[in-house]
RODO-2510 file (C-alpha; in nm, 4 decimals, decimal comma):
residues 336
     n   res          X          Y          Z
     1     m     0,1653    -2,6661     0,3799
     2     r     0,1098    -2,3697     0,6542
     3     a    -0,1357    -2,1168     0,5445
     4     a    -0,2686    -1,8256     0,8218
     5     r    -0,6577    -1,8578     0,7534
     6     f    -0,9175    -1,6003     0,8385
     7     h    -1,2504    -1,7763     0,9626
     8     g    -1,4666    -1,4951     1,0413
     9     p    -1,4630    -1,1472     1,2269
    10     g    -1,3220    -1,1579     1,5795
    11     e    -1,1481    -1,4897     1,5378
    12     g    -0,8315    -1,3474     1,4310
    13     l    -0,5888    -1,5646     1,2205
    14     v    -0,5341    -1,9573     1,2624
    15     v    -0,2144    -2,1039     1,1335
    16     e    -0,3439    -2,4354     0,9752
    17     e    -0,2035    -2,7179     0,7332
    18     v    -0,3875    -2,7233     0,4283
    19     p    -0,3330    -2,9059     0,0965
    20     r    -0,0658    -2,7437    -0,1324
    21     p    -0,2580    -2,5844    -0,4378
    22     e    -0,1433    -2,6891    -0,7934
    23     p    -0,1346    -2,4437    -1,0798
    24     g    -0,4050    -2,4762    -1,3683
    25     p    -0,3776    -2,3289    -1,7056
    26     g    -0,2274    -1,9753    -1,7054
    27     e    -0,1625    -2,0102    -1,3405
    28     v     0,1726    -1,9850    -1,1686
    29     l     0,2642    -2,1542    -0,8226
    30     i     0,4873    -1,9278    -0,6044
    31     d     0,6909    -2,0645    -0,3222
    32     v     0,6338    -1,7767    -0,0881
    33     s     0,9856    -1,6086     0,0535
    34     a     0,7703    -1,3079     0,2244
    35     c     0,4443    -1,1709     0,2824
    36     g     0,3959    -0,8016     0,4001
    37     l     0,1384    -0,7526     0,6761
    38     c    -0,0768    -0,4489     0,5950
    39     h    -0,3303    -0,2466     0,8016
    40     s    -0,5974    -0,3556     0,5649
    41     d    -0,5736    -0,6981     0,6663
    42     l    -0,7154    -0,5840     1,0180
    43     h    -1,0046    -0,4412     0,8385
    44     l    -1,0677    -0,7696     0,6982
    45     m    -1,0389    -0,9371     1,0308
    46     h    -1,2985    -0,6973     1,2033
    47     g    -1,5451    -0,7629     0,9382
    48     d    -1,5331    -0,4079     0,7777
    49     l    -1,5437    -0,5644     0,4183
    50     p    -1,7183    -0,9103     0,4162
    51     i    -1,5323    -1,1867     0,2310
    52     p    -1,5546    -1,5353     0,1751
    53     t    -1,4254    -1,7662     0,4371
    54     p    -1,2141    -1,9413     0,5343
    55     r    -0,9881    -1,7463     0,3627
    56     t    -0,5919    -1,7141     0,3561
    57     l    -0,5058    -1,3615     0,3776
    58     g    -0,1804    -1,1660     0,2318
    59     h    -0,1461    -0,9741    -0,0830
    60     e     0,2088    -0,8385    -0,0432
    61     a     0,4267    -1,1364    -0,2144
    62     a     0,7726    -1,2313    -0,3042
    63     g     0,9125    -1,5548    -0,3592
    64     e     1,0275    -1,8123    -0,6134
    65     v     0,8387    -1,9705    -0,9227
    66     a     0,7714    -2,3280    -0,8060
    67     a     0,5570    -2,4603    -1,0812
    68     t     0,3550    -2,3312    -1,3956
    69     g     0,0502    -2,4469    -1,5291
    70     p    -0,0548    -2,5226    -1,9051
    71     g     0,0022    -2,2266    -2,1207
    72     v     0,2612    -2,0539    -1,9071
    73     d     0,6208    -2,0793    -2,0806
    74     h     0,8181    -1,7576    -1,9896
    75     l     0,8585    -1,8198    -1,6347
    76     d     1,1090    -2,1098    -1,5151
    77     p     1,0980    -2,2714    -1,1866
    78     g     1,3198    -2,1090    -0,9454
    79     t     1,2691    -1,7361    -1,0897
    80     s     1,2706    -1,4890    -0,8340
    81     a     0,9755    -1,2351    -0,8440
    82     v     0,7044    -1,0416    -0,6832
    83     v     0,3026    -1,0939    -0,7110
    84     f     0,0980    -0,8130    -0,8068
    85     g    -0,2213    -0,8564    -0,6090
    86     g    -0,4635    -0,6415    -0,7595
    87     w    -0,6139    -0,9671    -0,9538
    88     g    -0,8871    -0,8650    -1,1761
    89     c    -1,1144    -1,0638    -1,3939
    90     g    -0,8852    -1,0016    -1,7045
    91     h    -1,1412    -0,9434    -1,9512
    92     c    -1,3257    -0,5908    -1,8465
    93     e    -1,2326    -0,2551    -1,9754
    94     v    -0,9964    -0,1797    -1,6766
    95     c    -0,8417    -0,4779    -1,6891
    96     t    -0,7471    -0,4584    -2,0585
    97     r    -0,6214    -0,0925    -2,0102
    98     g    -0,3822    -0,2164    -1,7574
    99     d    -0,6004    -0,1234    -1,4268
   100     d    -0,6816    -0,4774    -1,2994
   101     q    -0,7025    -0,3608    -0,9361
   102     l    -0,9841    -0,1309    -1,0264
   103     c    -1,1661    -0,4256    -1,1548
   104     n    -1,3294    -0,5991    -0,8399
   105     v    -1,2103    -0,5915    -0,4832
   106     l    -1,3350    -0,9273    -0,4545
   107     e    -1,0736    -1,0621    -0,6989
   108     w    -0,7948    -0,9231    -0,4956
   109     a    -0,5319    -1,1744    -0,3399
   110     g    -0,6109    -1,2647     0,0110
   111     i    -0,9768    -1,1227    -0,0374
   112     g    -1,1628    -1,3259    -0,3357
   113     q    -0,9066    -1,5571    -0,3560
   114     d    -0,6385    -1,7270    -0,1150
   115     g    -0,3399    -1,4951    -0,0506
   116     a     0,0148    -1,5495     0,0303
   117     l     0,0258    -1,5484     0,4109
   118     a     0,1185    -1,9345     0,3393
   119     d     0,4156    -2,1356     0,2251
   120     f     0,2790    -2,1384    -0,1585
   121     v     0,0451    -1,9106    -0,3441
   122     v    -0,1571    -1,9588    -0,6691
   123     v    -0,1330    -1,6637    -0,8765
   124     p    -0,4390    -1,6942    -1,1392
   125     d    -0,2501    -1,5063    -1,4212
   126     a     0,1181    -1,5220    -1,5110
   127     k     0,0991    -1,1316    -1,5976
   128     y     0,0579    -1,0965    -1,2475
   129     v     0,4357    -1,2301    -1,1800
   130     l     0,7302    -0,9897    -1,2115
   131     p     1,0728    -1,1252    -1,2159
   132     t     1,2947    -0,9122    -0,9762
   133     e     1,6593    -0,9820    -0,8085
   134     i     1,5717    -0,7689    -0,5233
   135     d     1,6016    -0,9508    -0,2147
   136     p     1,2169    -1,1001    -0,1484
   137     v     1,1875    -0,9675     0,2269
   138     e     1,2350    -0,6035     0,0535
   139     a     1,0551    -0,6719    -0,2601
   140     a     0,7252    -0,7917    -0,0954
   141     p     0,6239    -0,4467     0,0708
   142     l     0,7112    -0,2959    -0,2657
   143     t     0,3847    -0,4357    -0,4066
   144     d     0,1301    -0,2456    -0,1919
   145     a     0,3066    -0,0285     0,0586
   146     a     0,5141     0,1398    -0,2216
   147     l     0,3084     0,0581    -0,5069
   148     t    -0,0093     0,2616    -0,3365
   149     p     0,1568     0,5615    -0,2539
   150     y     0,3550     0,5722    -0,5890
   151     r     0,0204     0,5776    -0,7825
   152     a    -0,0875     0,8839    -0,5419
   153     v     0,2193     1,0620    -0,5808
   154     q     0,2103     1,0202    -0,9849
   155     r    -0,1421     1,1096    -0,9842
   156     a    -0,0700     1,4655    -0,7813
   157     r     0,2663     1,5482    -0,9626
   158     q     0,0564     1,5767    -1,2839
   159     h    -0,0640     1,8848    -1,1336
   160     l     0,2307     2,0240    -0,9443
   161     s     0,5313     2,2062    -1,0326
   162     p     0,8969     2,2390    -0,8137
   163     t     0,7448     2,5640    -0,6564
   164     d     0,4241     2,3789    -0,5296
   165     t     0,3727     2,2092    -0,1994
   166     l     0,2453     1,8430    -0,1369
   167     l     0,1354     1,7492     0,1913
   168     v     0,1691     1,3838     0,3368
   169     v    -0,0194     1,2902     0,6417
   170     g     0,0387     0,9782     0,8116
   171     i     0,4064     0,8380     0,7951
   172     g     0,3377     0,4655     0,8748
   173     g     0,3736     0,1494     0,6667
   174     l     0,2597     0,3510     0,3433
   175     g     0,3416     0,7215     0,4382
   176     q     0,7136     0,6518     0,4463
   177     f     0,7054     0,5829     0,0992
   178     g     0,4911     0,8392     0,0073
   179     v     0,7605     1,0848     0,1399
   180     q     1,0117     0,9410    -0,0778
   181     f     0,8124     0,9612    -0,3739
   182     a     0,6833     1,3118    -0,2928
   183     a     1,0531     1,4108    -0,2536
   184     m     1,1019     1,2977    -0,6145
   185     t     0,8471     1,5522    -0,7511
   186     g     1,0908     1,8447    -0,6822
   187     a     0,7654     1,9962    -0,4616
   188     q     0,8238     2,1371    -0,1164
   189     v     0,7175     1,8226     0,1054
   190     v     0,5276     1,8620     0,4225
   191     a     0,4742     1,5481     0,6240
   192     a     0,2525     1,5301     0,9451
   193     d     0,2170     1,2883     1,2102
   194     q     0,1779     1,2510     1,5698
   195     d     0,4753     1,0482     1,6270
   196     a     0,8159     1,2080     1,7020
   197     e     1,0166     0,9162     1,5747
   198     k     0,8230     0,8886     1,2510
   199     l     0,8483     1,2719     1,1816
   200     a     1,2137     1,2064     1,2379
   201     l     1,2106     0,9322     0,9958
   202     a     1,0171     1,1442     0,7395
   203     e     1,2856     1,4056     0,7406
   204     d     1,5502     1,1509     0,6610
   205     l     1,3342     1,0204     0,3964
   206     g     1,3139     1,3627     0,2234
   207     a     1,0382     1,5741     0,3939
   208     d     1,1102     1,9679     0,3815
   209     v     0,9015     2,0619     0,6535
   210     t     0,7565     1,7962     0,9619
   211     v     0,4579     1,8891     1,1601
   212     d     0,3839     1,7261     1,5139
   213     v     0,0212     1,7427     1,5200
   214     t     0,0214     1,7279     1,8945
   215     q     0,1907     2,0743     1,8870
   216     e     0,0537     2,2368     1,6046
   217     s    -0,2357     2,2207     1,3363
   218     i    -0,1540     2,1147     1,0107
   219     q    -0,3668     2,4061     0,8859
   220     s    -0,1506     2,6594     1,0265
   221     a     0,1856     2,4787     0,9389
   222     v     0,1090     2,4794     0,5945
   223     r    -0,0104     2,8177     0,5892
   224     r     0,3197     2,9168     0,7547
   225     v     0,5293     2,7795     0,4742
   226     t     0,3052     2,8538     0,1878
   227     d     0,1561     3,1624     0,0288
   228     d    -0,2052     2,9748    -0,0405
   229     g    -0,1833     2,6560     0,1491
   230     a    -0,1016     2,3077    -0,0070
   231     d    -0,1430     2,2378    -0,3810
   232     a    -0,2051     1,8696    -0,2999
   233     a    -0,2535     1,6354     0,0086
   234     i    -0,2302     1,2873     0,0501
   235     d    -0,3958     1,1260     0,3370
   236     f    -0,2544     0,7901     0,4547
   237     v    -0,4920     0,7644     0,7741
   238     g    -0,8180     0,8558     0,6425
   239     k    -0,9924     0,9616     0,9265
   240     d    -1,2585     1,2463     0,9409
   241     e    -1,0143     1,4603     1,1477
   242     t    -0,7340     1,4000     0,8932
   243     l    -0,9604     1,4524     0,6023
   244     q    -1,0717     1,7696     0,7266
   245     a    -0,7258     1,9015     0,8253
   246     c    -0,6064     1,8339     0,4710
   247     g    -0,9035     2,0139     0,2990
   248     n    -0,8196     2,2851     0,5528
   249     a    -0,4807     2,3042     0,4650
   250     l    -0,5347     2,3273     0,0593
   251     g    -0,5117     2,6051    -0,1382
   252     t    -0,6963     2,7405    -0,4485
   253     q    -0,7693     2,4317    -0,6681
   254     g    -0,5742     2,1945    -0,4405
   255     r    -0,6295     1,8503    -0,4704
   256     l    -0,6884     1,5687    -0,1783
   257     y    -0,5841     1,2132    -0,2525
   258     i    -0,7527     0,9793     0,0082
   259     v    -0,5419     0,6288     0,0667
   260     g    -0,5795     0,5384     0,4186
   261     i    -0,8852     0,3314     0,5183
   262     g    -0,9557     0,4965     0,8443
   263     g    -1,3433     0,5039     0,8001
   264     g    -1,3620     0,9011     0,7545
   265     s    -1,5257     1,0898     0,4693
   266     f    -1,4701     1,4216     0,3480
   267     e    -1,7656     1,6554     0,2662
   268     l    -1,6935     1,8938    -0,0103
   269     s    -1,9018     2,1993    -0,0299
   270     f    -1,9022     2,5757    -0,1117
   271     n    -1,6559     2,7001     0,1780
   272     p    -1,5438     3,0385     0,1325
   273     l    -1,3136     2,9937     0,4461
   274     v    -1,0822     2,7146     0,2915
   275     g    -0,9409     2,6677    -0,0784
   276     s    -1,1417     2,7190    -0,3988
   277     e    -1,2221     2,4574    -0,6223
   278     l    -1,0953     2,1789    -0,4437
   279     v    -1,0727     1,8211    -0,5964
   280     c    -1,1039     1,5252    -0,3935
   281     t    -1,0235     1,1546    -0,5082
   282     n    -0,9563     0,8111    -0,3767
   283     v    -0,6715     0,5861    -0,4732
   284     f    -0,7135     0,2076    -0,5261
   285     w    -0,3723     0,0451    -0,5137
   286     g    -0,1670     0,0984    -0,8367
   287     s    -0,1309    -0,0720    -1,1685
   288     i     0,1129    -0,3720    -1,2949
   289     d     0,2946    -0,0862    -1,4989
   290     q     0,3077     0,1217    -1,1897
   291     l     0,4611    -0,1695    -1,0233
   292     r     0,7437    -0,2202    -1,2548
   293     d     0,8227     0,1668    -1,2164
   294     v     0,8633     0,0975    -0,8381
   295     l     1,0776    -0,2102    -0,8820
   296     d     1,3047    -0,0251    -1,1361
   297     l     1,3654     0,2632    -0,8394
   298     a     1,4144    -0,0087    -0,5883
   299     e     1,6671    -0,1823    -0,8286
   300     a     1,8433     0,1706    -0,8664
   301     g     1,8874     0,2057    -0,5151
   302     r     1,6446     0,5163    -0,4974
   303     l     1,4118     0,3648    -0,2184
   304     d     1,4638     0,3260     0,1553
   305     v     1,2798     0,0157     0,2582
   306     g     1,2495    -0,0791     0,6379
   307     v     1,1418    -0,4123     0,7127
   308     e     1,0889    -0,6366     1,0432
   309     p     1,0697    -1,0097     0,9471
   310     v     0,8445    -1,2039     1,1534
   311     g     0,7493    -1,5899     1,1615
   312     f     0,4257    -1,7574     1,1438
   313     e     0,4536    -1,7913     1,5466
   314     d     0,4746    -1,3997     1,5417
   315     l     0,1693    -1,3491     1,3464
   316     a    -0,0968    -1,2694     1,6253
   317     a     0,1445    -1,0603     1,8510
   318     t     0,2391    -0,8634     1,5194
   319     y    -0,1100    -0,7777     1,3960
   320     d    -0,1717    -0,6636     1,7662
   321     r     0,1141    -0,4323     1,7544
   322     l     0,0207    -0,3032     1,3956
   323     e    -0,3143    -0,1900     1,5214
   324     a    -0,1725    -0,0183     1,8096
   325     g     0,0672     0,1470     1,5854
   326     d     0,3729    -0,0150     1,7227
   327     v     0,5375    -0,1501     1,4208
   328     d     0,8084     0,0548     1,2529
   329     r     0,8284     0,0701     0,8951
   330     r     0,6895    -0,2612     0,7465
   331     a     0,6436    -0,6117     0,9035
   332     v     0,6987    -0,8859     0,6755
   333     l     0,6189    -1,2826     0,7148
   334     v     0,8920    -1,4816     0,6366
   335     p     0,8183    -1,8745     0,6122
   336     e     1,0589    -2,0937     0,7557
***
């Protein structure tokens, strides 16, 4: 079978022929119909997170059950499904409470174990395979590009009312879903980006206010449409400047959720010039139950999923475009 293999930083991905894996006890073999391309793949290829190599990347998978290992009797071959990629050890406290993705990053699909940029992928536990009738090309990005923003917004909405303001920074592959989930909270949604087309998309997806950061600062824009500043901010970029802009835009007891892996950090200290008693936290993917929620929303037609199908031959060029910010919505590998 074909697999896009990572051999080390600076070498990109090499599409190779490798043996088709076979599922062991409790495992499921998925015939991959689609696998999303994620900006975090670029961080792996740049060596920002050292991982064992060679490794098949890809953690946003959808396809059909091809075979099951001993002990799996509830998934029939041919079942359409998505794969939850935040694999954990299955035995620790966070796994047993359903937050497998918080267990250990080096257990995740495409990081600690071979992922789904391939014709087939072995899933280590059948609980990570969720049947769905959603078209696999649209379903694949739901497993991360939608799931991670869903978790961020769910955490924020615990502290929001319809009279509050939620700031979303970065309307890319994840931010586009962040705006949609933010709009579902009933709060005022402010979306910020430097790309006019992405801001137009954000407005179409439910943003009440859009901010072109090349024309106006996020802080001034938020202060213009609120009394005290934003009640929560979700940063899908994660650079020093965007994190600081979010902090400056928050009001009293505002909350900042860091999603983007931009290498930045947010220094939280006593500062009478910005919001008092701020709270800052990061967001690691989402849980299996939250993925079920996302699938339910998509099946009900409540999510706008924009995808660009690409083939194995397009992977290198598409990742270059992704790094340059030239991919609209979400690029998805479709093996053919």
